[in-house]
FIKOL-240591 format. One record per residue (C-alpha): x, y, z; residue in one letter. Coordinates in pm, whole numbers, plus 50000, padded with zeros to 5 digits. Example, Ala and Ser with C-alpha at 12.3 -4.5 7.8 and 13.67 -1.06 7.14 Angstrom:
BEGIN
512304955050780A513674989450714S
END
This chain:
BEGIN
083807478005793M082317446206010R084857420106172I084737388106276V087707378206534Y088937342806581L090917343406848G093587324807156N096367331107323N098187361107436W098307371707094L095047367907004G094007392707324W096667416407165Q095647422006835V092327423406942L092947453807181R094747466606924H092237467106654L089697481306904R092857509607004E092357521106641V088627518206658G088297487506458D085797472106671D084427439006605P080587434006506T081387396306662A083757369806810M084067331206799I086447319707075V087507280907218H085347265207447P086667269407787E089067240607836P090807252907549R090917287107644R093797307807703R093267344707793F089737338207764G088747361708029A090697391507896E089407382807517L086137386607638L086867421607830E088237428807546A085547425607268A083237443907531G080637423107271L076957413907418P077257371507497P074847365407175P077967379406974R080227350807097V080217322506936F081847288507061D084367280906753G083747243406773S080577248306658Q081597262806350L080127230906169Q076637242006266D074037256906063A072377273406292R075937291806441L076547302606006L073387316105953G073747332306259A077067351906162I075547356805844R072937380105953E075477401906106L076787410605691N080497407805806P082757419605597D086207402005685I087447372605961A090517380306142V092247346506311S094577345806549V095827315006684L092687300006668F092927261106701G090357252406471Y090067241506105I087857268305927L085967249605608R084747266905294P080947271305447P082577295405698F085007310505438L082247318605204R080677343805451L083217367705393F083217389705073P086937405605173R087577373805241G089657353505632V093377361505650I095207346805983N098167354506184L100307325206234H103917321706400P105477308306175S107737317005851Y105517299805591L105487277405394P107757259005675Y106537246305949N102617248005839R099797237106076G101287232106493A103837240606695Y106327256206464P108207266906734N109037234406841V109917222806452W112477258406385S114757245606662I114307201006599V114527204406175E116907239606178G113947254405866T113557293905915P111077309606189A108747333006207G105507352906179V103247356005800T099997372905794L098087354705503H094647345305384Y093287312505446I092017286605184D090957256905213E094507237605318G096087243005617V098037276105609D098637270605242T096717306705162G098687336205011D100817357405173I100117392505279I103577401805500A105667377505698Q108597384805868R111987363705978Q112367362106358V116487345806496P116737314006638V119427316506926D121667288807029P119987295307382S116357296407310D113477275507411T110287264807325G109007291407539A111287316007453S111577317007081L107317315107078Y107437348307299D109907361107029K107337350706761L104477363706952E105647395807022R107367402906603E103347385006517G101657416306731L104047447206537A103907424206217L100257431506258F099907468006355R102477472706120D099877452005857T096657462405920W095967497705744P096707486205422S094377454405458I091897477305595K091807503005243V091717466805081G095107477304928N097557450805110A099907429004848P099017394704790R101267367204681R101047328504668P103027307004893Q106077299904712Q107807258904775G106307228204980A107807241505267G107627216705612T103467209905806H103107192006135H100377176906293R099587181306643T100547146706741A104287148106540D105817159806874V104687119706982A107687106706798R110597132406944I109277134207289D110387097307411R113967096507434I115257062707376E118377061607665L120037030507482D120237046107138E122327069707017P122147107006989Y123657133506824R124427157307121A123217188306888R119987165606782D119407158507175L119807193407257I117557204507034N114907181307115V114987190307480L115707228807448R112807226707194A110367206607434R110957230707736T107797248507727F105617249308081A103127237508112P103537210607868Y104847181707979K108027175507681G110717154507618A110797120107870Y112407089107905F111527058008063E113627035608342S112187009008517D108787019808427G109127052408562V108217079408331R111047113508350V110477140008252Y113297168908071L113597205508028R116397223007915L117657254008105E119787276207869M121977301508042T124527318907761P127497331307847E127627372107869P129117385707540A132767394707596P133017434307616P134537453307296C138087464407363P138427500407393T139187518007038Q141777537906999R141757575806950T143997590206650A147387590206760G147157572207064E150397551507131D149137517307057P151277500407344A152337519007642P155247520307763G156817505507468R158787525207172R159097515206802A
END
């Protein structure tokens, strides 16, 4: 099967490694341009492709790039944390479709920063493998799993959990995708959608405005994710960025269970 791989970040690297480990080497790879690339060196090394088979994801509207991919006679494309919208001229190149691994529990949190919005808005968090259609994260679902959001999670810790669960989901689901018998179902319900710029409306903390403690804490912890600057307030013309340290108290040990016949209160008699 001729695979075109589109990936970025740690999860993109790990899924690519898995494909190669199971013998499904990509025919070509599409990556972000260098300023937007994360784990770029690792992705390039893992792919093991010659430079003519590595394409710039910011140029996917270019007819020459589309023509170069068409000449490879690809069967399927796999997208993992790829940051560019894929348009119909690209999607039509793949007779077996384009699948995407998205770090949200679709239809909730389509688009950008799903880890942030699961904390701020209380929507389900999870990971979803789905087909890409002409919308943004609106295609038919292949498989998905929920991921619990703990009270001590930050944007960073939840993102880490989503990446790791996403890798497990891909490993478990890829065999059925490969042989062509993976399930497929339309998304149900309106869900939610966010653009990258939407975080700007929650990042600024107004010092003289009332907040519910829960809402303020959720914004601060959701936006605690280095290297992002996150939430901030302004005072005397100075912008001060905030990060929240979450330290849950260890759960108390479970009381020792009594064995049959044991005195429930040593030293006392009925």
